[in-house]
C-alpha positions in Angstrom: 42.7 -6.0 77.5 40.4 -7.4 74.7 41.4 -6.9 71.2 39.5 -4.2 69.2 38.7 -6.7 66.3 37.1 -9.0 68.8 35.0 -6.2 70.2 33.8 -5.2 66.7 32.8 -8.8 65.8 30.9 -9.2 69.1 29.0 -5.9 68.4 28.1 -7.0 64.9 26.8 -10.4 66.2 24.7 -8.6 68.8 23.2 -6.0 66.4 22.5 -8.5 63.6 19.0 -10.0 64.0 18.8 -13.8 63.5 17.1 -14.7 60.2 13.7 -16.3 60.6 13.4 -19.8 59.2 11.1 -20.1 56.1 8.9 -22.6 57.8 8.3 -20.3 60.7 7.4 -17.4 58.4 4.9 -19.6 56.6 3.3 -20.6 59.9 2.9 -16.9 60.9 1.3 -16.0 57.5 -1.1 -18.9 57.8 -2.1 -18.0 61.3 -2.7 -14.4 60.2 -4.9 -15.6 57.3 -6.8 -17.9 59.6 -7.5 -15.0 62.0 -9.0 -12.7 59.3 -10.2 -15.1 56.6 -12.0 -18.0 58.3 -13.2 -20.9 56.1 -16.9 -21.6 56.0 -18.1 -23.7 58.9 -21.3 -25.1 57.2 -22.5 -26.3 53.8 -24.4 -23.1 53.3 -21.3 -21.0 54.0 -19.3 -23.2 51.6 -21.9 -22.8 48.8 -21.9 -19.0 49.4 -18.1 -18.9 49.2 -18.0 -20.9 46.0 -20.7 -18.6 44.5 -18.7 -15.4 45.5 -15.4 -16.7 44.2 -17.1 -17.9 40.9 -18.8 -14.6 40.4 -15.5 -12.7 40.9 -13.7 -15.1 38.5 -16.5 -14.8 35.9 -16.5 -11.0 36.1 -12.7 -10.9 35.7 -12.9 -13.4 32.8 -15.8 -11.7 31.0 -14.3 -8.3 31.6 -10.9 -9.4 30.2 -12.5 -11.0 27.2 -14.7 -8.0 26.5 -11.7 -5.7 26.8 -9.7 -8.0 24.5 -12.4 -7.8 21.8 -12.7 -4.0 22.3 -9.0 -3.6 21.8 -9.4 -4.9 18.3 -12.0 -2.4 17.2 -11.8 1.0 15.6 -13.1 2.6 18.8 -10.0 1.4 20.7 -7.5 2.2 17.9 -9.0 5.7 17.5 -8.0 6.5 21.1 -4.4 6.9 20.0 -3.9 10.1 18.0 -1.1 8.6 15.9 -3.7 6.3 14.2 -6.0 9.2 13.2 -5.2 9.0 9.5 -5.8 5.2 9.3 -9.0 5.5 11.3 -10.3 8.3 9.0 -9.5 6.2 5.9 -11.1 3.1 7.4 -14.3 4.9 8.1 -14.8 5.8 4.4 -13.3 2.6 3.0 -15.1 -0.5 1.5 -14.2 -2.5 4.7 -15.5 0.0 7.2 -17.8 -2.7 8.7 -14.8 -5.0 9.3 -13.1 -4.5 12.7 -9.4 -3.9 12.9 -8.6 -7.2 14.6 -10.3 -9.3 11.8 -7.4 -8.3 9.5 -4.5 -7.5 11.9 -4.9 -10.3 14.5 -4.6 -14.0 13.7 -7.6 -16.0 15.0 -5.7 -17.9 17.6 -4.3 -17.5 21.1 -0.8 -17.1 19.6 -2.1 -14.4 17.3 -3.6 -12.5 20.2 -0.4 -12.7 22.2 1.7 -11.5 19.3 -0.7 -8.6 18.6 -0.6 -7.5 22.3 3.2 -7.6 22.4 3.3 -5.4 19.3 0.7 -3.2 20.9 2.8 -2.8 24.0 5.8 -1.8 22.0 3.8 0.7 20.1 2.3 2.1 23.3 5.8 2.6 24.7 6.7 4.5 21.5 3.7 6.8 22.0 4.5 7.4 25.7 8.1 8.2 25.0 7.2 10.1 21.8 9.6 8.0 19.7 7.1 6.7 17.1 7.9 7.4 13.4 6.1 10.0 11.4 4.4 8.9 9.2 3.6 5.5 10.6 5.2 2.9 8.2 3.1 0.1 6.7 3.5 -3.2 8.6 5.8 -5.8 7.0 3.8 -8.6 5.3 5.2 -11.1 7.8 3.6 -9.2 10.7 0.1 -9.6 9.3 -1.9 -12.9 9.6 -1.9 -15.1 6.5 -4.6 -14.1 4.0 -6.1 -17.6 4.4 -7.1 -16.6 7.9 -8.4 -13.2 6.9 -9.1 -12.2 3.3 -10.1 -15.6 2.1 -12.7 -16.1 4.7 -14.9 -13.8 2.7 -13.1 -14.0 -0.7 -12.0 -17.6 -1.2 -10.0 -18.4 -4.3 -12.5 -21.0 -5.2 -15.1 -18.3 -5.7 -12.7 -16.1 -7.6 -11.9 -19.0 -10.0 -15.6 -19.3 -10.9 -15.7 -15.7 -12.2 -16.5 -15.9 -15.9 -18.0 -12.5 -16.8 -15.8 -9.6 -18.0 -15.7 -6.7 -15.6 -15.9 -3.2 -17.0 -14.2 -0.6 -14.8 -15.5 2.8 -15.7 -14.8 6.2 -14.1 -14.6 9.8 -14.8 -11.6 12.1 -14.6 -11.2 15.8 -15.3 -8.5 17.6 -17.0 -6.7 20.5 -15.3 -7.8 23.0 -18.0 -10.1 26.0 -17.8 -13.2 24.0 -18.6 -12.3 21.1 -16.3 -13.0 18.9 -19.3 -14.6 15.5 -18.4 -13.0 12.3 -19.8 -14.2 8.8 -19.4 -11.7 6.0 -18.6 -12.7 2.4 -19.4 -10.8 -0.8 -18.7 -12.1 -4.3 -19.0 -10.5 -6.6 -16.4 -9.9 -10.1 -17.5 -11.6 -12.8 -15.4 -9.6 -15.5 -13.7 -7.7 -17.7 -16.3 -9.8 -16.4 -19.2 -8.4 -18.5 -22.1 -5.4 -20.3 -20.4 -3.0 -18.3 -22.6 0.0 -16.7 -21.1 -1.3 -13.3 -22.3 -4.7 -13.7 -20.6 -4.0 -15.3 -17.2 -5.8 -12.6 -15.3 -4.6 -10.8 -12.2 -5.4 -13.5 -9.7 -3.0 -15.9 -11.4 -0.4 -14.5 -9.0 -1.9 -16.4 -6.0 -2.8 -19.6 -7.9 0.9 -20.5 -8.2 3.6 -19.9 -5.6 5.4 -16.6 -6.3 8.3 -15.5 -4.1 9.9 -12.1 -4.3 12.7 -10.1 -2.6 12.4 -6.5 -1.5 14.6 -4.3 0.7 13.5 -4.3 4.3 10.7 -1.8 4.8 10.4 -1.0 1.1 7.7 -3.2 -0.6 7.7 -0.8 -3.5 10.9 -2.2 -4.9 11.1 -5.8 -6.1 14.5 -7.1 -7.2 14.0 -10.8 -7.6 11.1 -13.1 -8.4 10.8 -16.9 -8.4 7.7 -18.7 -9.8 7.0 -22.3 -8.8 4.4 -24.0 -11.0 2.2 -27.0 -9.9 4.1 -29.3 -12.3 7.4 -28.6 -10.5 8.7 -26.2 -13.1 10.3 -23.0 -11.8 11.2 -19.6 -13.3 13.5 -17.0 -11.9 13.8 -13.3 -12.7 16.1 -10.5 -11.5 15.9 -6.8 -11.9 18.2 -5.3 -14.5 19.5 -2.8 -11.9 20.9 -5.6 -9.8 22.9 -7.3 -12.6 26.7 -6.9 -12.8 27.7 -9.6 -15.2 24.9 -10.9 -17.5 26.7 -14.1 -18.4 26.4 -15.3 -14.7 24.0 -13.6 -12.4 24.0 -16.2 -9.7 26.3 -14.0 -7.5 23.8 -11.2 -8.0 20.9 -13.4 -6.9 22.9 -14.6 -3.8 23.6 -10.9 -2.9 19.9 -9.9 -3.3 18.7 -12.9 -1.2 21.3 -12.1 1.5 20.6 -8.4 1.8 16.8 -8.3 1.2 13.8 -10.0 2.7 12.0 -12.8 0.8 8.2 -12.8 0.9 5.5 -15.0 -0.7 3.1 -13.1 -2.9 -0.4 -13.0 -1.3 -3.5 -11.0 -1.5 -2.0 -8.1 0.4 1.0 -7.8 -2.0 -1.3 -5.9 -4.3 -4.3 -5.1 -2.0 -2.0 -3.4 0.5 -4.3 -0.5 1.2 -7.6 -2.3 1.1 -8.5 -1.4 4.7 -7.0 2.1 4.8 -6.9 3.5 1.3 -5.9 7.1 1.0 -7.1 8.7 -2.2 -4.6 10.8 -4.2 -5.4 14.5 -4.5 -6.4 13.9 -8.1 -8.7 11.1 -7.2 -10.4 13.0 -4.4 -11.0 16.1 -6.5 -12.3 14.0 -9.5 -14.8 12.2 -7.3 -16.0 15.5 -5.7 -16.5 17.1 -9.2 -18.2 13.9 -10.4 -20.8 13.8 -7.6 -21.4 17.6 -7.8 -19.8 18.5 -4.5 -17.5 20.9 -6.5 -18.9 22.7 -9.5 -17.3 21.7 -12.7 -18.2 25.0 -14.3 -15.8 27.0 -12.0 -12.7 27.8 -14.1 -9.6 25.8 -13.3 -11.1 24.5 -10.1 -9.6 21.0 -10.6 -6.1 22.4 -11.2 -6.3 24.8 -8.2 -7.8 22.1 -5.9 -5.3 19.4 -6.8 -2.3 21.8 -6.4 -3.3 22.8 -2.9 -4.2 19.2 -1.8 -0.8 17.9 -3.0 1.4 20.0 -0.7 2.7 19.3 2.8 1.6 21.7 5.4 2.8 22.1 9.0 -0.8 22.3 10.3 -4.4 22.1 9.3 -4.6 25.9 9.8 -1.9 26.5 7.2 -3.6 24.1 4.8 -7.0 25.8 5.3 -5.4 29.2 4.6 -3.8 27.9 1.4 -7.2 26.4 0.2 -8.9 29.7 1.0 -6.5 31.4 -1.3 -8.7 30.0 -4.2 -11.1 32.9 -3.4 -8.3 35.4 -4.2 -7.5 33.6 -7.5 -11.0 34.1 -8.7 -11.1 37.7 -7.4 -8.0 38.6 -9.4 -8.4 36.6 -12.5 -12.2 36.0 -12.8 -13.8 39.0 -10.9 -17.2 38.4 -12.5 -17.2 34.8 -11.3 -16.0 35.9 -7.9 -18.9 38.3 -7.5 -21.8 36.3 -9.0 -20.9 32.7 -7.9 -19.6 33.3 -4.4 -21.7 30.5 -2.9 -20.3 27.9 -5.3 -16.7 29.1 -4.6 -17.3 29.0 -0.8 -18.8 25.5 -1.1 -15.8 24.3 -3.2 -13.4 25.7 -0.6 -15.3 24.0 2.2 -15.3 20.7 0.3 -11.5 20.9 -0.4 -10.8 21.5 3.3 -12.7 18.3 4.1 -10.9 16.4 1.3 -7.5 17.5 2.7 -8.3 15.7 5.9 -8.7 12.5 3.9 -5.5 12.8 1.9 -3.1 14.2 4.5 -2.3 14.7 8.2 0.2 17.5 9.1 0.6 16.3 12.7 1.9 12.9 11.4 3.8 14.5 8.5 1.7 12.4 6.2 0.3 12.7 2.6 -1.4 10.1 0.6 1.8 9.6 -1.6 3.4 8.1 1.5 1.0 5.1 1.3 1.0 4.1 -2.4 -1.8 1.8 -3.5 -0.3 -1.2 -5.2 -3.6 -2.0 -7.0 -2.6 0.8 -9.4 -0.2 0.8 -12.2 2.7 1.7 -9.9 2.2 -1.6 -8.0 2.1 -3.6 -11.2 5.3 -1.9 -12.5 7.3 -3.3 -9.5 7.6 -6.5 -11.6 5.9 -5.8 -15.0 8.2 -2.9 -16.0 10.0 -4.6 -18.8 13.3 -4.7 -16.8 13.0 -8.0 -14.9 14.8 -10.6 -16.9 14.5 -14.3 -16.8 17.5 -16.3 -15.5 18.5 -19.5 -17.4 19.3 -22.7 -15.5 23.0 -22.1 -16.1 22.9 -18.6 -14.6 22.8 -16.6 -17.8 20.6 -13.6 -18.2 18.1 -14.3 -20.9 16.5 -11.6 -23.2 12.9 -12.3 -22.3 11.3 -10.4 -19.4 8.3 -10.7 -17.2 5.3 -9.7 -19.5 5.1 -5.9 -19.3 2.2 -5.1 -21.6 -0.8 -3.6 -19.8 -3.1 -6.0 -21.8 -1.7 -9.0 -19.8 -4.4 -8.5 -17.1 -6.8 -6.0 -18.6 -7.6 -4.3 -21.9 -5.8 -1.2 -23.0 -7.3 1.8 -21.1 -9.7 3.7 -23.3 -9.8 7.4 -22.6 -12.0 10.1 -24.2 -15.3 11.8 -24.1 -16.8 8.8 -25.9 -15.9 5.1 -25.5 -16.1 2.8 -28.5 -14.3 -0.2 -29.9 -13.0 -1.6 -26.6 -10.7 -4.5 -27.2 -12.0 -7.2 -24.8 -9.5 -10.0 -25.3 -5.9 -10.2 -26.3 -4.6 -7.5 -28.7 -4.6 -8.3 -32.4 -1.5 -10.2 -33.6 -0.4 -7.2 -35.7 -0.2 -5.0 -32.6 2.3 -7.4 -31.0 4.8 -6.9 -33.8 7.8 -4.8 -32.8 7.4 -2.6 -35.9 3.7 -2.0 -35.4 4.1 1.4 -33.8 6.0 2.6 -36.9 3.6 1.1 -39.5 0.1 1.3 -38.0 -0.5 4.7 -39.5 -0.6 3.1 -42.9 -2.8 0.2 -41.9 -6.3 -0.2 -43.4 -7.7 0.1 -39.9 -6.2 3.6 -39.5 -7.3 4.7 -42.9 -11.0 3.9 -42.3 -13.4 6.9 -42.2 -14.0 7.9 -38.6 -10.9 6.2 -37.4 -9.5 9.4 -35.9 -12.4 9.4 -33.4 -11.7 5.8 -32.3 -10.9 5.7 -28.6 -8.2 3.1 -29.3 -6.4 5.8 -31.1 -7.1 8.6 -28.7 -5.6 6.6 -25.8 -2.2 7.4 -27.2 -2.8 10.2 -29.6 -4.4 12.5 -27.0 -1.2 12.4 -24.9 1.0 14.5 -27.1 3.3 11.7 -27.9 2.3 11.9 -31.6 4.4 15.1 -31.8 7.5 12.8 -31.8 8.8 11.6 -35.1 9.2 7.9 -34.5 12.1 7.3 -36.8 14.1 10.2 -35.3 13.1 8.9 -31.8 14.8 5.6 -32.5 18.1 7.0 -33.9 18.3 10.4 -32.2 16.0 10.4 -29.2 18.3 12.5 -26.9 17.6 15.4 -29.3 13.8 14.9 -28.9 14.1 14.7 -25.1 15.8 18.1 -25.2 13.0 19.5 -27.4 10.0 18.0 -25.7 11.2 16.9 -22.2 11.3 13.6 -20.4 7.5 13.7 -19.9 6.9 12.3 -23.4 9.1 9.3 -22.6 6.8 8.5 -19.6 3.8 8.0 -21.9 5.2 4.7 -23.1 8.2 3.8 -21.0 9.1 3.5 -17.3 12.4 4.5 -15.8 13.3 0.9 -15.3 12.8 0.3 -19.1 15.1 3.2 -19.9 17.7 2.0 -17.4 18.4 -1.1 -19.6 20.6 1.2 -21.7 21.1 4.3 -19.6 23.1 4.5 -16.4 21.0 4.7 -13.3 22.6 7.9 -12.1 21.6 9.6 -15.4 18.0 8.8 -14.7 18.1 9.8 -11.0 17.5 6.3 -9.8 20.1 6.4 -7.0 23.4 4.7 -6.3 24.6 1.5 -7.8 23.3 -1.0 -5.3 25.2 -3.9 -6.8 28.4 -2.7 -5.0 27.0 -2.7 -1.5 27.5 -6.3 -0.7 30.3 -8.8 -1.0 29.8 -12.6 -0.5 31.2 -14.0 2.7 
């Protein structure tokens, strides 16, 4: 009697079909193709076949190239709802005629491939609803080098030829009942105006090699800077908040370079919102009042408008309802204005609704403050805050800092209803003396008839800082802070400046980051 195991093996061999050799399968496929796709039998047929294949290939190639170009335009990017705020800002920006790909895609095959890979990742985030809200700014390393984008239209050689002074003049409106108009004037220094360290001009930053370190994803904080000059000389600076022992900060520098990302300063370090600038609520309302879209004569319209545009709302409907509340303000506080100037109020409400869609997007949990413009003072203060100290060659922290005077790159802003006596070049030597702020009230210049109306004076004296007794401020400034509040400190000092003496926690600047890393 045969064994059960033998019977099982025999059954398996019978049921298992023999594998077809690869060569045999290839012959079968070729025979099938020859039966249904016969090669041309004449010259005419061959020519027709070449034309058909070429036409199909050309159509595929042209179609692919056209789609690739379309994928770098605003029309393509606007198809994705998560990009709605950026698209809206681009449409009203100075570069609205520049396509998205001209700034975001490097002009090479490798650049195209990289952009498509990033696009595929972003598409997956949209499909799976895992994209961040708001969309973060791209890291500088993810954008093409400015030599391939910005400098095609704005070469440094052309910037270096600029010799004329540039007067920047705009209007702003106080948040008082009369919406008082003020003029703000600044004269920007041209490139390398007088070769002096105090008058290098803003584009000096890209003439030499400047490297800086920032926490990943936070370009608004710069903790280390190194400048390499063309003659081989280097300078190194570190933020005061990163220093543990001032006699030897090399360990602190090593920690910063180990935990943060190092970038080279380029055009987009400062011009970070040049393609998608979101105006602040104050800027948007000021511009609307200046061009007459909102009537300046409506009481407190600037204050009410800015207050409503500055808030986060869960939807546009909620925002519109809050803006429409302005009608109730006038009805309760200014009933005569509400009855006689209803058309102006309605027009202001309509304009504010439009402005809100330029400064915020509730669906993306986004307000303009989420995208700071580093062309403003806040961007400058990342380094020029008076709290980035030079490091000596032996590792000691020196007393001199990165120049922090506003007059390094432009004149002192002149503010007032009239503009006179604008200082065009470097400030007078007497103003650079450390005791000038205590003594200038007794100077001949201050005692001249009409000096009180000089806009150089009103730039500071209109802020309310003059209420502070300067000698008491030096020896007992905590008392004055209790009396007048921290706002007065902000007229002249930044938080980083104050942190040179005060602990960071007392200023609300966060935890002591110097303890978050130990060398390996």
